[in-house]
N, C-alpha and C positions, 0 to 999 in steps of 0.2 A: 364017930366022931373024930376018926385020923383023916378022912378024908376031908372034912370041915379045916383040921390045921393045915394040912395038905392044899388046902384052895387059899389060905389066910399066908400061907408062905410065899404061897402064888402071888397072891394080888400084894405082897409085900416086897418080895424081889421086882414086881412089874413095876410097882411103885418106885422104890430105888434105883432102877432100870432109866425111868422116866425121871425122874429128879436129875441123875447123873446127865440122861441126855441134854436136858432143859440147860445143865450147869453148862456141858461141853458146847452148847450153842453159844450161852453167852456170852465164855468165855472166849470162843471164836473171835462172836462178832468187836466185842470189848480192844481184841489184840487188832481184830483188820485195821477198826477205827483209829488206835492208837499207833498204828504204821500209815496208816493214810495221812494223818495228820503232821507225822515225822519226816511222810515223804515232800507235803505240802512247805512243812518248815526248812525243809532239805533246799529245795528250789526257790521257796526267796532268798533264802540266804544266797545261792548260787547265784541269782539275779542279784542282786547288792555287791555280791565281790566283780561282779561283770563289768555293773557300773563305776566302783570305783578304780579297776582298772583303766577303763575306760576313761576316766576323771583325768585320771595319773598321765595317763598317756597325750592327752589334749595340755595338761599340766608342762609335762616336759616339753612338748612341741612349743607352747606359747613361750618357757623360762628359754630354750632355744633362742626362740624369733627375738625377745629380747635382749638375750646377752649379743646374738648378731647383730641389732639395731643401735647397741651402746656407739659403738664409732660414729655410726651417722648422729646420734643425737648429739655426742660432744661436738662436730663438725659443725652442725648447725647452732648449737648455742652460741659457740665461739666467732658467729658470723654475725651477732645482735649483740648492741650494746647493751650494757647494763645500766638502767636507767641512774644507778650511784657511779657510773663511770662514763657520764657523759664529757666530762672534764679532759679526762683520757681520750678521745675520741678527740676532741679541738685540740689538745696537744700533737698526735697524730700527725694531725693537719700541720700546724704549724712547723713539724720538724721537718719536714719535708724540705721547707726551702734551700739549706743548705745543703742536702744529700742532690736536689735535682741542679741546683746552680740556680734557677729562678726565683724570684719574692713571689711566694705566695700568699696573699691575705684570704683570710673570712669575712665580708663586705657584712654577710649580714645571717644570723643564727636566728632559726626558734624553734621551740623543743613542745611537744605535747607537755601538757603538764600528768602526769601517772603519780601523782603523792597522793590522792585521795581513792585510788583503782585498788582492785584484788590483785594479787600476786599471779604474776602468769601473763599480765595486760601489754599487748602493744601498740607501741604510736611510733611515730615519728622525730628525729631530727632533720629537719631541713635546712640546708646551709646554702649561701650562695659565695663561690669560692671564687675569687683572681689570680690568674699567675702572670709575669711580666718575668721576659725575659729574649733570650737567642731563641730561633726557631725550636733547636736543640736541644734545649733546655727546659723549655715549656714544654715541648711531648717530652723529656723523661719526667718531668714534675706531677704533668698528665697521667703517665703510666704509672709515677708510685702512689699517686692519690684514687687510681684503681685496684693498686695491687696491698692496699691496706688490709688487714684479714676484719673484715666486716662486709656484711651484703650492701654493699654501698650502688644507687641506683643515681646512675648520670643522665641527666637532661640539658637541653636548653642550650648548648655548648655553640657559643660565639667567639671569633677569630677577629682581631682589628691589630692594626700597626698604629703606636702613637709620632707623635713628633721626633724621637730620638730612635726610631726605625726596629723604639722593640715590639714584640708580639707580643697579643693581651688576651689574653683565653680567659674567658667568664662561662662560667656552668653552674647551674642547678645541682647540691649532690644532697640525695634521701639517706638516710641510714633507719634500719629498725633498732626501734630501743623496746626493751621489756623490763619491767618492774619484778 
């Protein structure tokens, strides 16, 4: 009987040992899978942080580019006539007469209709201008027209002398207008 009790205790001890061994293997596998999942999450988070840093550096570079081009944008915008400032452009040409000494007149003018267009649409104001006076007055007035703070394109320049020996310069001038 003693040997039977001894065998049962051994089987019981063996059964407890197998159970503990199985539990420790299960615990090891559980902890290994948890650690692997945590590493995968950490790698994903690190990838996201790296991408965010890359995006921030791109954003910073774009911001610097925008800031560095602001003076150029301002200069370009100031060279365009705003559609509501067409009259200001015409008055600027008419004010050249007293400063240049020659008679400056706008013979004809036409402008693209931008009233039913989207903001930012670009058109043209086309004029034919005549300047009458002495040689130096005509050239000075022409220089003043070219020096207006707008992007003026001058074409078809013609020179002649009238019966009073006054020089007459006629030319077409176009300027960009933006709505």
